[in-house]
All heavy atoms as a GROMACS GRO file, in nm:
protein
  616
    1THR      N    1  -0.441   9.457  -0.568
    1THR     CA    2  -0.304   9.404  -0.576
    1THR      C    3  -0.284   9.367  -0.718
    1THR      O    4  -0.358   9.285  -0.778
    1THR     CB    5  -0.283   9.286  -0.482
    1THR    OG1    6  -0.323   9.326  -0.351
    1THR    CG2    7  -0.139   9.239  -0.484
    2SER      N    8  -0.176   9.410  -0.773
    2SER     CA    9  -0.142   9.369  -0.920
    2SER      C   10  -0.077   9.231  -0.915
    2SER      O   11  -0.002   9.197  -0.821
    2SER     CB   12  -0.050   9.470  -0.978
    2SER     OG   13   0.064   9.480  -0.907
    3PRO      N   14  -0.092   9.152  -1.015
    3PRO     CA   15  -0.033   9.015  -1.027
    3PRO      C   16   0.113   9.041  -1.045
    3PRO      O   17   0.163   9.130  -1.101
    3PRO     CB   18  -0.098   8.953  -1.142
    3PRO     CG   19  -0.156   9.066  -1.231
    3PRO     CD   20  -0.178   9.183  -1.136
    4LEU      N   21   0.193   8.935  -1.003
    4LEU     CA   22   0.340   8.928  -1.020
    4LEU      C   23   0.366   8.888  -1.168
    4LEU      O   24   0.317   8.786  -1.211
    4LEU     CB   25   0.397   8.832  -0.923
    4LEU     CG   26   0.551   8.819  -0.937
    4LEU    CD1   27   0.624   8.945  -0.905
    4LEU    CD2   28   0.600   8.709  -0.844
    5VAL      N   29   0.435   8.969  -1.236
    5VAL     CA   30   0.469   8.936  -1.372
    5VAL      C   31   0.618   8.906  -1.376
    5VAL      O   32   0.705   8.988  -1.333
    5VAL     CB   33   0.440   9.060  -1.465
    5VAL    CG1   34   0.481   9.034  -1.610
    5VAL    CG2   35   0.293   9.099  -1.460
    6ILE      N   36   0.647   8.791  -1.428
    6ILE     CA   37   0.792   8.752  -1.438
    6ILE      C   38   0.844   8.781  -1.585
    6ILE      O   39   0.787   8.729  -1.677
    6ILE     CB   40   0.810   8.605  -1.404
    6ILE    CG1   41   0.764   8.584  -1.257
    6ILE    CG2   42   0.954   8.563  -1.421
    6ILE    CD1   43   0.765   8.441  -1.213
    7ILE      N   44   0.946   8.859  -1.594
    7ILE     CA   45   1.005   8.900  -1.722
    7ILE      C   46   1.136   8.834  -1.734
    7ILE      O   47   1.220   8.840  -1.638
    7ILE     CB   48   1.016   9.053  -1.733
    7ILE    CG1   49   0.872   9.120  -1.723
    7ILE    CG2   50   1.086   9.092  -1.865
    7ILE    CD1   51   0.884   9.268  -1.711
    8PRO      N   52   1.159   8.755  -1.837
    8PRO     CA   53   1.290   8.684  -1.850
    8PRO      C   54   1.405   8.786  -1.840
    8PRO      O   55   1.404   8.896  -1.889
    8PRO     CB   56   1.285   8.628  -1.991
    8PRO     CG   57   1.137   8.616  -2.020
    8PRO     CD   58   1.068   8.731  -1.952
    9GLY      N   59   1.505   8.744  -1.761
    9GLY     CA   60   1.624   8.825  -1.739
    9GLY      C   61   1.608   8.921  -1.619
    9GLY      O   62   1.702   8.993  -1.591
   10THR      N   63   1.500   8.921  -1.550
   10THR     CA   64   1.487   9.004  -1.431
   10THR      C   65   1.475   8.920  -1.304
   10THR      O   66   1.440   8.803  -1.319
   10THR     CB   67   1.362   9.095  -1.442
   10THR    OG1   68   1.248   9.010  -1.442
   10THR    CG2   69   1.366   9.184  -1.561
   11GLN      N   70   1.499   8.976  -1.194
   11GLN     CA   71   1.490   8.909  -1.067
   11GLN      C   72   1.346   8.933  -1.008
   11GLN      O   73   1.286   9.036  -1.026
   11GLN     CB   74   1.584   8.962  -0.969
   11GLN     CG   75   1.726   8.919  -0.990
   11GLN     CD   76   1.816   8.955  -0.876
   11GLN    OE1   77   1.817   9.069  -0.834
   11GLN    NE2   78   1.890   8.859  -0.823
   12THR      N   79   1.298   8.821  -0.945
   12THR     CA   80   1.178   8.838  -0.872
   12THR      C   81   1.198   8.867  -0.729
   12THR      O   82   1.309   8.840  -0.678
   12THR     CB   83   1.092   8.705  -0.880
   12THR    OG1   84   1.169   8.596  -0.828
   12THR    CG2   85   1.051   8.674  -1.029
   13PRO      N   86   1.103   8.933  -0.662
   13PRO     CA   87   1.134   8.969  -0.524
   13PRO      C   88   1.154   8.846  -0.437
   13PRO      O   89   1.095   8.747  -0.462
   13PRO     CB   90   0.999   9.037  -0.475
   13PRO     CG   91   0.929   9.066  -0.606
   13PRO     CD   92   0.974   8.979  -0.708
   14SER      N   93   1.246   8.858  -0.341
   14SER     CA   94   1.280   8.744  -0.260
   14SER      C   95   1.182   8.732  -0.136
   14SER      O   96   1.184   8.627  -0.075
   14SER     CB   97   1.418   8.752  -0.207
   14SER     OG   98   1.440   8.865  -0.137
   15ILE      N   99   1.111   8.831  -0.111
   15ILE     CA  100   1.011   8.827  -0.002
   15ILE      C  101   0.876   8.850  -0.060
   15ILE      O  102   0.857   8.917  -0.160
   15ILE     CB  103   1.050   8.924   0.111
   15ILE    CG1  104   1.051   9.069   0.059
   15ILE    CG2  105   1.177   8.891   0.175
   15ILE    CD1  106   1.054   9.173   0.168
   16ARG      N  107   0.770   8.804   0.015
   16ARG     CA  108   0.637   8.823  -0.028
   16ARG      C  109   0.546   8.809   0.103
   16ARG      O  110   0.591   8.764   0.198
   16ARG     CB  111   0.590   8.723  -0.137
   16ARG     CG  112   0.592   8.579  -0.090
   16ARG     CD  113   0.539   8.496  -0.196
   16ARG     NE  114   0.535   8.357  -0.156
   16ARG     CZ  115   0.440   8.293  -0.076
   16ARG    NH1  116   0.341   8.372  -0.040
   16ARG    NH2  117   0.445   8.172  -0.048
   17CYS      N  118   0.423   8.855   0.082
   17CYS     CA  119   0.327   8.846   0.194
   17CYS      C  120   0.317   8.690   0.234
   17CYS      O  121   0.327   8.605   0.148
   17CYS     CB  122   0.197   8.892   0.140
   17CYS     SG  123   0.059   8.880   0.262
   18SER      N  124   0.300   8.674   0.368
   18SER     CA  125   0.290   8.539   0.417
   18SER      C  126   0.160   8.466   0.394
   18SER      O  127   0.144   8.346   0.417
   18SER     CB  128   0.313   8.544   0.571
   18SER     OG  129   0.440   8.583   0.603
   19ARG      N  130   0.057   8.540   0.350
   19ARG     CA  131  -0.076   8.479   0.308
   19ARG      C  132  -0.054   8.382   0.194
   19ARG      O  133   0.009   8.420   0.089
   19ARG     CB  134  -0.177   8.585   0.282
   19ARG     CG  135  -0.310   8.538   0.245
   19ARG     CD  136  -0.392   8.497   0.364
   19ARG     NE  137  -0.524   8.484   0.334
   19ARG     CZ  138  -0.592   8.361   0.356
   19ARG    NH1  139  -0.533   8.262   0.412
   19ARG    NH2  140  -0.716   8.351   0.314
   20THR      N  141  -0.112   8.261   0.204
   20THR     CA  142  -0.107   8.165   0.104
   20THR      C  143  -0.138   8.217  -0.037
   20THR      O  144  -0.250   8.290  -0.039
   20THR     CB  145  -0.185   8.044   0.136
   20THR    OG1  146  -0.147   7.994   0.261
   20THR    CG2  147  -0.180   7.934   0.035
   21SER      N  148  -0.064   8.192  -0.134
   21SER     CA  149  -0.096   8.235  -0.272
   21SER      C  150  -0.073   8.385  -0.296
   21SER      O  151  -0.094   8.427  -0.412
   21SER     CB  152  -0.218   8.182  -0.321
   21SER     OG  153  -0.229   8.045  -0.314
   22CYS      N  154  -0.042   8.463  -0.198
   22CYS     CA  155  -0.031   8.611  -0.227
   22CYS      C  156   0.116   8.636  -0.266
   22CYS      O  157   0.216   8.586  -0.204
   22CYS     CB  158  -0.061   8.688  -0.092
   22CYS     SG  159  -0.047   8.866  -0.120
   23THR      N  160   0.135   8.708  -0.373
   23THR     CA  161   0.261   8.743  -0.422
   23THR      C  162   0.306   8.886  -0.405
   23THR      O  163   0.404   8.931  -0.458
   23THR     CB  164   0.276   8.708  -0.578
   23THR    OG1  165   0.177   8.780  -0.645
   23THR    CG2  166   0.251   8.554  -0.604
   24ALA      N  167   0.221   8.963  -0.329
   24ALA     CA  168   0.247   9.095  -0.308
   24ALA      C  169   0.371   9.118  -0.216
   24ALA      O  170   0.401   9.040  -0.125
   24ALA     CB  171   0.132   9.163  -0.252
   25LEU      N  172   0.434   9.236  -0.236
   25LEU     CA  173   0.544   9.270  -0.145
   25LEU      C  174   0.485   9.311  -0.016
   25LEU      O  175   0.379   9.379  -0.004
   25LEU     CB  176   0.629   9.392  -0.199
   25LEU     CG  177   0.702   9.357  -0.328
   25LEU    CD1  178   0.763   9.482  -0.382
   25LEU    CD2  179   0.814   9.257  -0.298
   26PRO      N  180   0.551   9.265   0.097
   26PRO     CA  181   0.502   9.299   0.233
   26PRO      C  182   0.527   9.444   0.271
   26PRO      O  183   0.634   9.498   0.237
   26PRO     CB  184   0.570   9.205   0.324
   26PRO     CG  185   0.694   9.167   0.249
   26PRO     CD  186   0.665   9.174   0.096
   27GLN      N  187   0.424   9.503   0.328
   27GLN     CA  188   0.442   9.640   0.382
   27GLN      C  189   0.444   9.643   0.529
   27GLN      O  190   0.467   9.748   0.592
   27GLN     CB  191   0.326   9.727   0.333
   27GLN     CG  192   0.313   9.738   0.179
   27GLN     CD  193   0.440   9.791   0.113
   27GLN    OE1  194   0.487   9.889   0.164
   27GLN    NE2  195   0.482   9.732   0.010
   28TRP      N  196   0.413   9.525   0.597
   28TRP     CA  197   0.398   9.520   0.746
   28TRP      C  198   0.466   9.400   0.794
   28TRP      O  199   0.466   9.294   0.742
   28TRP     CB  200   0.250   9.507   0.781
   28TRP     CG  201   0.173   9.631   0.733
   28TRP    CD1  202   0.102   9.647   0.617
   28TRP    CD2  203   0.158   9.753   0.811
   28TRP    NE1  204   0.042   9.769   0.616
   28TRP    CE2  205   0.076   9.837   0.730
   28TRP    CE3  206   0.203   9.799   0.928
   28TRP    CZ2  207   0.041   9.963   0.767
   28TRP    CZ3  208   0.171   9.923   0.968
   28TRP    CH2  209   0.094  10.004   0.889
   29ASN      N  210   0.518   9.412   0.916
   29ASN     CA  211   0.562   9.303   1.005
   29ASN      C  212   0.452   9.282   1.102
   29ASN      O  213   0.418   9.374   1.180
   29ASN     CB  214   0.695   9.336   1.082
   29ASN     CG  215   0.811   9.343   0.994
   29ASN    OD1  216   0.818   9.271   0.894
   29ASN    ND2  217   0.908   9.426   1.030
   30VAL      N  218   0.396   9.167   1.101
   30VAL     CA  219   0.290   9.128   1.197
   30VAL      C  220   0.358   9.044   1.306
   30VAL      O  221   0.399   8.925   1.276
   30VAL     CB  222   0.167   9.056   1.144
   30VAL    CG1  223   0.064   9.020   1.238
   30VAL    CG2  224   0.109   9.139   1.025
   31MET      N  225   0.375   9.094   1.429
   31MET     CA  226   0.456   9.032   1.527
   31MET      C  227   0.357   8.959   1.634
   31MET      O  228   0.262   9.025   1.675
   31MET     CB  229   0.543   9.130   1.600
   31MET     CG  230   0.647   9.183   1.502
   31MET     SD  231   0.708   9.353   1.532
   31MET     CE  232   0.559   9.448   1.525
   32TRP      N  233   0.386   8.837   1.664
   32TRP     CA  234   0.307   8.767   1.755
   32TRP      C  235   0.375   8.656   1.832
   32TRP      O  236   0.492   8.625   1.792
   32TRP     CB  237   0.183   8.701   1.676
   32TRP     CG  238   0.224   8.598   1.572
   32TRP    CD1  239   0.276   8.627   1.449
   32TRP    CD2  240   0.227   8.460   1.589
   32TRP    NE1  241   0.305   8.506   1.386
   32TRP    CE2  242   0.275   8.400   1.469
   32TRP    CE3  243   0.187   8.376   1.695
   32TRP    CZ2  244   0.284   8.266   1.450
   32TRP    CZ3  245   0.199   8.239   1.675
   32TRP    CH2  246   0.244   8.183   1.558
   33ARG      N  247   0.320   8.599   1.923
   33ARG     CA  248   0.369   8.481   1.997
   33ARG      C  249   0.259   8.396   2.054
   33ARG      O  250   0.153   8.452   2.083
   33ARG     CB  251   0.479   8.520   2.103
   33ARG     CG  252   0.412   8.594   2.219
   33ARG     CD  253   0.518   8.634   2.319
   33ARG     NE  254   0.460   8.695   2.434
   33ARG     CZ  255   0.411   8.632   2.536
   33ARG    NH1  256   0.421   8.509   2.554
   33ARG    NH2  257   0.357   8.705   2.632
   34ASN      N  258   0.286   8.276   2.074
   34ASN     CA  259   0.193   8.178   2.145
   34ASN      C  260   0.237   8.180   2.297
   34ASN      O  261   0.338   8.111   2.328
   34ASN     CB  262   0.196   8.040   2.084
   34ASN     CG  263   0.100   7.952   2.148
   34ASN    OD1  264   0.051   7.963   2.263
   34ASN    ND2  265   0.063   7.847   2.077
   35PRO      N  266   0.175   8.251   2.384
   35PRO     CA  267   0.212   8.244   2.524
   35PRO      C  268   0.211   8.114   2.598
   35PRO      O  269   0.282   8.097   2.700
   35PRO     CB  270   0.119   8.350   2.591
   35PRO     CG  271   0.000   8.348   2.506
   35PRO     CD  272   0.044   8.316   2.361
   36ARG      N  273   0.145   8.015   2.546
   36ARG     CA  274   0.147   7.879   2.604
   36ARG      C  275   0.275   7.805   2.581
   36ARG      O  276   0.309   7.718   2.646
   36ARG     CB  277   0.024   7.797   2.556
   36ARG     CG  278  -0.114   7.852   2.609
   36ARG     CD  279  -0.227   7.768   2.556
   36ARG     NE  280  -0.229   7.758   2.412
   36ARG     CZ  281  -0.316   7.816   2.337
   36ARG    NH1  282  -0.404   7.898   2.394
   36ARG    NH2  283  -0.313   7.804   2.204
   37ILE      N  284   0.342   7.850   2.470
   37ILE     CA  285   0.467   7.783   2.427
   37ILE      C  286   0.588   7.869   2.450
   37ILE      O  287   0.694   7.819   2.488
   37ILE     CB  288   0.455   7.738   2.282
   37ILE    CG1  289   0.334   7.645   2.261
   37ILE    CG2  290   0.584   7.683   2.234
   37ILE    CD1  291   0.306   7.613   2.115
   38HIS      N  292   0.580   7.997   2.426
   38HIS     CA  293   0.695   8.081   2.422
   38HIS      C  294   0.681   8.195   2.531
   38HIS      O  295   0.576   8.252   2.546
   38HIS     CB  296   0.711   8.150   2.285
   38HIS     CG  297   0.732   8.048   2.178
   38HIS    ND1  298   0.642   8.027   2.078
   38HIS    CD2  299   0.839   7.961   2.156
   38HIS    CE1  300   0.685   7.929   2.000
   38HIS    NE2  301   0.800   7.895   2.036
   39GLY      N  302   0.797   8.230   2.582
   39GLY     CA  303   0.801   8.344   2.680
   39GLY      C  304   0.799   8.475   2.604
   39GLY      O  305   0.799   8.483   2.485
   40PRO      N  306   0.789   8.587   2.686
   40PRO     CA  307   0.780   8.720   2.623
   40PRO      C  308   0.894   8.760   2.531
   40PRO      O  309   0.886   8.849   2.448
   40PRO     CB  310   0.770   8.808   2.746
   40PRO     CG  311   0.733   8.725   2.860
   40PRO     CD  312   0.780   8.595   2.825
   41ASP      N  313   1.014   8.693   2.555
   41ASP     CA  314   1.132   8.724   2.476
   41ASP      C  315   1.124   8.662   2.335
   41ASP      O  316   1.212   8.696   2.254
   41ASP     CB  317   1.259   8.691   2.549
   41ASP     CG  318   1.259   8.530   2.580
   41ASP    OD1  319   1.156   8.482   2.605
   41ASP    OD2  320   1.372   8.476   2.574
   42ARG      N  321   1.038   8.562   2.312
   42ARG     CA  322   1.023   8.502   2.178
   42ARG      C  323   0.912   8.558   2.107
   42ARG      O  324   0.800   8.572   2.155
   42ARG     CB  325   1.004   8.348   2.201
   42ARG     CG  326   0.968   8.274   2.080
   42ARG     CD  327   1.092   8.246   1.992
   42ARG     NE  328   1.052   8.202   1.864
   42ARG     CZ  329   1.062   8.077   1.823
   42ARG    NH1  330   1.096   7.980   1.911
   42ARG    NH2  331   1.024   8.034   1.703
   43GLN      N  332   0.936   8.603   1.975
   43GLN     CA  333   0.838   8.664   1.898
   43GLN      C  334   0.850   8.615   1.757
   43GLN      O  335   0.960   8.598   1.704
   43GLN     CB  336   0.856   8.819   1.900
   43GLN     CG  337   0.739   8.890   1.840
   43GLN     CD  338   0.752   9.043   1.873
   43GLN    OE1  339   0.856   9.093   1.826
   43GLN    NE2  340   0.655   9.101   1.937
   44LYS      N  341   0.738   8.583   1.691
   44LYS     CA  342   0.747   8.545   1.555
   44LYS      C  343   0.693   8.657   1.470
   44LYS      O  344   0.619   8.745   1.514
   44LYS     CB  345   0.649   8.426   1.532
   44LYS     CG  346   0.697   8.297   1.605
   44LYS     CD  347   0.615   8.183   1.573
   44LYS     CE  348   0.672   8.056   1.633
   44LYS     NZ  349   0.625   7.929   1.572
   45ILE      N  350   0.734   8.661   1.339
   45ILE     CA  351   0.693   8.771   1.247
   45ILE      C  352   0.642   8.706   1.118
   45ILE      O  353   0.710   8.621   1.061
   45ILE     CB  354   0.818   8.858   1.222
   45ILE    CG1  355   0.862   8.926   1.350
   45ILE    CG2  356   0.777   8.970   1.113
   45ILE    CD1  357   0.991   9.012   1.324
   46TRP      N  358   0.524   8.749   1.084
   46TRP     CA  359   0.468   8.718   0.956
   46TRP      C  360   0.472   8.845   0.873
   46TRP      O  361   0.454   8.959   0.923
   46TRP     CB  362   0.323   8.678   0.966
   46TRP     CG  363   0.305   8.531   1.014
   46TRP    CD1  364   0.403   8.438   1.028
   46TRP    CD2  365   0.180   8.469   1.058
   46TRP    NE1  366   0.347   8.326   1.077
   46TRP    CE2  367   0.219   8.334   1.095
   46TRP    CE3  368   0.049   8.511   1.060
   46TRP    CZ2  369   0.116   8.250   1.136
   46TRP    CZ3  370  -0.043   8.427   1.108
   46TRP    CH2  371  -0.010   8.295   1.144
   47LEU      N  372   0.498   8.835   0.749
   47LEU     CA  373   0.502   8.949   0.655
   47LEU      C  374   0.372   8.962   0.592
   47LEU      O  375   0.304   8.865   0.554
   47LEU     CB  376   0.610   8.931   0.550
   47LEU     CG  377   0.752   8.896   0.597
   47LEU    CD1  378   0.844   8.871   0.480
   47LEU    CD2  379   0.798   9.008   0.688
   48ALA      N  380   0.324   9.088   0.589
   48ALA     CA  381   0.185   9.112   0.536
   48ALA      C  382   0.184   9.228   0.434
   48ALA      O  383   0.248   9.328   0.458
   48ALA     CB  384   0.085   9.137   0.642
   49CYS      N  385   0.104   9.208   0.330
   49CYS     CA  386   0.075   9.326   0.241
   49CYS      C  387  -0.036   9.409   0.305
   49CYS      O  388  -0.092   9.368   0.403
   49CYS     CB  389   0.037   9.276   0.102
   49CYS     SG  390  -0.115   9.172   0.096
   50ASP      N  391  -0.065   9.521   0.245
   50ASP     CA  392  -0.176   9.607   0.301
   50ASP      C  393  -0.310   9.526   0.302
   50ASP      O  394  -0.384   9.542   0.396
   50ASP     CB  395  -0.195   9.735   0.219
   50ASP     CG  396  -0.080   9.832   0.243
   50ASP    OD1  397  -0.017   9.830   0.351
   50ASP    OD2  398  -0.048   9.911   0.150
   51GLU      N  399  -0.338   9.448   0.199
   51GLU     CA  400  -0.462   9.372   0.191
   51GLU      C  401  -0.475   9.269   0.303
   51GLU      O  402  -0.590   9.246   0.350
   51GLU     CB  403  -0.468   9.305   0.056
   51GLU     CG  404  -0.600   9.233   0.036
   51GLU     CD  405  -0.603   9.158  -0.102
   51GLU    OE1  406  -0.518   9.180  -0.189
   51GLU    OE2  407  -0.703   9.084  -0.118
   52HIS      N  408  -0.371   9.210   0.341
   52HIS     CA  409  -0.378   9.094   0.433
   52HIS      C  410  -0.339   9.124   0.581
   52HIS      O  411  -0.351   9.034   0.670
   52HIS     CB  412  -0.294   8.973   0.388
   52HIS     CG  413  -0.360   8.917   0.264
   52HIS    ND1  414  -0.293   8.918   0.140
   52HIS    CD2  415  -0.475   8.864   0.244
   52HIS    CE1  416  -0.372   8.864   0.050
   52HIS    NE2  417  -0.485   8.829   0.105
   53ARG      N  418  -0.294   9.245   0.612
   53ARG     CA  419  -0.259   9.277   0.756
   53ARG      C  420  -0.377   9.266   0.854
   53ARG      O  421  -0.356   9.191   0.951
   53ARG     CB  422  -0.215   9.426   0.752
   53ARG     CG  423  -0.179   9.468   0.891
   53ARG     CD  424  -0.159   9.614   0.898
   53ARG     NE  425  -0.144   9.671   1.032
   53ARG     CZ  426  -0.157   9.798   1.067
   53ARG    NH1  427  -0.180   9.889   0.970
   53ARG    NH2  428  -0.148   9.831   1.184
   54ASP      N  429  -0.494   9.311   0.820
   54ASP     CA  430  -0.608   9.296   0.909
   54ASP      C  431  -0.642   9.147   0.921
   54ASP      O  432  -0.684   9.105   1.027
   54ASP     CB  433  -0.727   9.372   0.854
   54ASP     CG  434  -0.706   9.527   0.864
   54ASP    OD1  435  -0.620   9.567   0.946
   54ASP    OD2  436  -0.772   9.592   0.795
   55TYR      N  437  -0.634   9.072   0.815
   55TYR     CA  438  -0.664   8.923   0.819
   55TYR      C  439  -0.579   8.856   0.925
   55TYR      O  440  -0.623   8.782   1.012
   55TYR     CB  441  -0.647   8.859   0.684
   55TYR     CG  442  -0.649   8.711   0.685
   55TYR    CD1  443  -0.768   8.640   0.681
   55TYR    CD2  444  -0.532   8.638   0.694
   55TYR    CE1  445  -0.774   8.500   0.694
   55TYR    CE2  446  -0.531   8.498   0.695
   55TYR     CZ  447  -0.653   8.436   0.699
   55TYR     OH  448  -0.659   8.297   0.710
   56PHE      N  449  -0.446   8.880   0.916
   56PHE     CA  450  -0.355   8.819   1.007
   56PHE      C  451  -0.374   8.861   1.151
   56PHE      O  452  -0.373   8.780   1.251
   56PHE     CB  453  -0.209   8.847   0.974
   56PHE     CG  454  -0.157   8.768   0.851
   56PHE    CD1  455  -0.088   8.834   0.755
   56PHE    CD2  456  -0.175   8.631   0.844
   56PHE    CE1  457  -0.041   8.768   0.644
   56PHE    CE2  458  -0.127   8.562   0.737
   56PHE     CZ  459  -0.062   8.625   0.631
   57GLU      N  460  -0.394   8.994   1.176
   57GLU     CA  461  -0.419   9.048   1.307
   57GLU      C  462  -0.550   8.987   1.366
   57GLU      O  463  -0.547   8.937   1.490
   57GLU     CB  464  -0.435   9.195   1.307
   57GLU     CG  465  -0.299   9.259   1.286
   57GLU     CD  466  -0.315   9.414   1.282
   57GLU    OE1  467  -0.421   9.472   1.279
   57GLU    OE2  468  -0.206   9.478   1.276
   58ALA      N  469  -0.649   8.972   1.293
   58ALA     CA  470  -0.784   8.918   1.342
   58ALA      C  471  -0.765   8.765   1.370
   58ALA      O  472  -0.817   8.719   1.474
   58ALA     CB  473  -0.892   8.929   1.240
   59TYR      N  474  -0.697   8.696   1.286
   59TYR     CA  475  -0.679   8.546   1.304
   59TYR      C  476  -0.597   8.519   1.431
   59TYR      O  477  -0.638   8.441   1.512
   59TYR     CB  478  -0.598   8.495   1.181
   59TYR     CG  479  -0.559   8.346   1.197
   59TYR    CD1  480  -0.651   8.247   1.176
   59TYR    CD2  481  -0.432   8.314   1.230
   59TYR    CE1  482  -0.612   8.112   1.186
   59TYR    CE2  483  -0.384   8.185   1.245
   59TYR     CZ  484  -0.487   8.079   1.223
   59TYR     OH  485  -0.449   7.952   1.237
   60LEU      N  486  -0.487   8.594   1.450
   60LEU     CA  487  -0.406   8.578   1.572
   60LEU      C  488  -0.476   8.622   1.697
   60LEU      O  489  -0.463   8.555   1.799
   60LEU     CB  490  -0.269   8.647   1.554
   60LEU     CG  491  -0.184   8.582   1.438
   60LEU    CD1  492  -0.076   8.681   1.401
   60LEU    CD2  493  -0.125   8.452   1.479
   61SER      N  494  -0.544   8.732   1.691
   61SER     CA  495  -0.616   8.784   1.805
   61SER      C  496  -0.730   8.684   1.846
   61SER      O  497  -0.751   8.655   1.968
   61SER     CB  498  -0.685   8.917   1.780
   61SER     OG  499  -0.581   9.013   1.761
   62GLN      N  500  -0.794   8.625   1.752
   62GLN     CA  501  -0.902   8.530   1.784
   62GLN      C  502  -0.848   8.407   1.856
   62GLN      O  503  -0.913   8.348   1.944
   62GLN     CB  504  -0.963   8.477   1.644
   62GLN     CG  505  -1.072   8.376   1.668
   62GLN     CD  506  -1.128   8.325   1.541
   62GLN    OE1  507  -1.075   8.355   1.430
   62GLN    NE2  508  -1.232   8.252   1.546
   63LYS      N  509  -0.718   8.370   1.839
   63LYS     CA  510  -0.653   8.262   1.910
   63LYS      C  511  -0.603   8.304   2.048
   63LYS      O  512  -0.560   8.226   2.116
   63LYS     CB  513  -0.545   8.204   1.828
   63LYS     CG  514  -0.586   8.133   1.701
   63LYS     CD  515  -0.468   8.072   1.629
   63LYS     CE  516  -0.508   7.970   1.529
   63LYS     NZ  517  -0.574   7.851   1.579
   64GLY      N  518  -0.618   8.433   2.079
   64GLY     CA  519  -0.569   8.485   2.204
   64GLY      C  520  -0.427   8.516   2.216
   64GLY      O  521  -0.373   8.529   2.323
   65PHE      N  522  -0.357   8.528   2.097
   65PHE     CA  523  -0.217   8.556   2.100
   65PHE      C  524  -0.190   8.711   2.093
   65PHE      O  525  -0.265   8.783   2.030
   65PHE     CB  526  -0.151   8.501   1.965
   65PHE     CG  527  -0.161   8.345   1.951
   65PHE    CD1  528  -0.133   8.295   1.830
   65PHE    CD2  529  -0.185   8.272   2.059
   65PHE    CE1  530  -0.138   8.154   1.810
   65PHE    CE2  531  -0.191   8.126   2.047
   65PHE     CZ  532  -0.166   8.067   1.917
   66PRO      N  533  -0.091   8.745   2.173
   66PRO     CA  534  -0.050   8.888   2.164
   66PRO      C  535  -0.001   8.922   2.018
   66PRO      O  536   0.077   8.844   1.969
   66PRO     CB  537   0.062   8.905   2.262
   66PRO     CG  538   0.056   8.785   2.349
   66PRO     CD  539  -0.011   8.674   2.266
   67VAL      N  540  -0.057   9.025   1.968
   67VAL     CA  541  -0.018   9.058   1.827
   67VAL      C  542  -0.005   9.207   1.802
   67VAL      O  543  -0.079   9.282   1.877
   67VAL     CB  544  -0.123   9.001   1.731
   67VAL    CG1  545  -0.263   9.056   1.745
   67VAL    CG2  546  -0.081   9.027   1.584
   68SER      N  547   0.090   9.256   1.726
   68SER     CA  548   0.108   9.390   1.693
   68SER      C  549   0.162   9.403   1.554
   68SER      O  550   0.219   9.302   1.504
   68SER     CB  551   0.197   9.464   1.794
   68SER     OG  552   0.325   9.415   1.789
   69SER      N  553   0.151   9.513   1.494
   69SER     CA  554   0.199   9.536   1.358
   69SER      C  555   0.291   9.658   1.352
   69SER      O  556   0.265   9.756   1.426
   69SER     CB  557   0.094   9.544   1.251
   69SER     OG  558   0.019   9.428   1.248
   70ALA      N  559   0.392   9.655   1.264
   70ALA     CA  560   0.475   9.768   1.240
   70ALA      C  561   0.512   9.781   1.094
   70ALA      O  562   0.530   9.677   1.034
   70ALA     CB  563   0.606   9.758   1.325
   71PRO      N  564   0.515   9.898   1.038
   71PRO     CA  565   0.550   9.913   0.901
   71PRO      C  566   0.695   9.857   0.875
   71PRO      O  567   0.780   9.872   0.957
   71PRO     CB  568   0.557  10.058   0.873
   71PRO     CG  569   0.482  10.128   0.984
   71PRO     CD  570   0.491  10.034   1.107
   72ARG      N  571   0.713   9.793   0.759
   72ARG     CA  572   0.844   9.739   0.723
   72ARG      C  573   0.933   9.849   0.668
   72ARG      O  574   0.877   9.943   0.601
   72ARG     CB  575   0.835   9.628   0.619
   72ARG     CG  576   0.779   9.502   0.673
   72ARG     CD  577   0.773   9.398   0.567
   72ARG     NE  578   0.902   9.372   0.495
   72ARG     CZ  579   1.001   9.301   0.549
   72ARG    NH1  580   0.994   9.251   0.660
   72ARG    NH2  581   1.110   9.288   0.476
   73ASN      N  582   1.062   9.857   0.694
   73ASN     CA  583   1.153   9.948   0.637
   73ASN      C  584   1.176   9.904   0.492
   73ASN      O  585   1.174   9.789   0.462
   73ASN     CB  586   1.285   9.950   0.716
   73ASN     CG  587   1.266  10.005   0.854
   73ASN    OD1  588   1.180  10.082   0.880
   73ASN    ND2  589   1.346   9.952   0.953
   74SER      N  590   1.198  10.002   0.403
   74SER     CA  591   1.215   9.965   0.265
   74SER      C  592   1.337   9.874   0.231
   74SER      O  593   1.332   9.804   0.146
   74SER     CB  594   1.229  10.094   0.183
   74SER     OG  595   1.334  10.170   0.224
   75GLY      N  596   1.436   9.877   0.318
   75GLY     CA  597   1.554   9.794   0.299
   75GLY      C  598   1.550   9.667   0.377
   75GLY      O  599   1.648   9.594   0.378
   76GLU      N  600   1.443   9.642   0.446
   76GLU     CA  601   1.434   9.519   0.535
   76GLU      C  602   1.415   9.396   0.449
   76GLU      O  603   1.332   9.388   0.360
   76GLU     CB  604   1.317   9.536   0.625
   76GLU     CG  605   1.335   9.497   0.764
   76GLU     CD  606   1.220   9.527   0.849
   76GLU    OE1  607   1.127   9.607   0.812
   76GLU    OE2  608   1.211   9.470   0.963
   77ASP      N  609   1.484   9.292   0.470
   77ASP     CA  610   1.470   9.153   0.406
   77ASP      C  611   1.449   9.053   0.498
   77ASP      O  612   1.508   9.045   0.604
   77ASP     CB  613   1.586   9.126   0.309
   77ASP     CG  614   1.583   9.213   0.186
   77ASP    OD1  615   1.467   9.264   0.155
   77ASP    OD2  616   1.684   9.226   0.120
   0.00000   0.00000   0.00000
């Protein structure tokens, strides 16, 4: 992953990977829910870059949460 470079006069991306300190653009929606708290109609989404997708899936699966991933659309914000 390349570091985020801020150039004066340019805009920085408004979205980034949900992993702490990661500044990469997300390529994945990692969808999950806590079944002890939320019903099947409630779903949370974490944004993940290619490097952190497996990390999020493993972390959530270890907790016993239903989890799935889908590629993000290029225009999705």
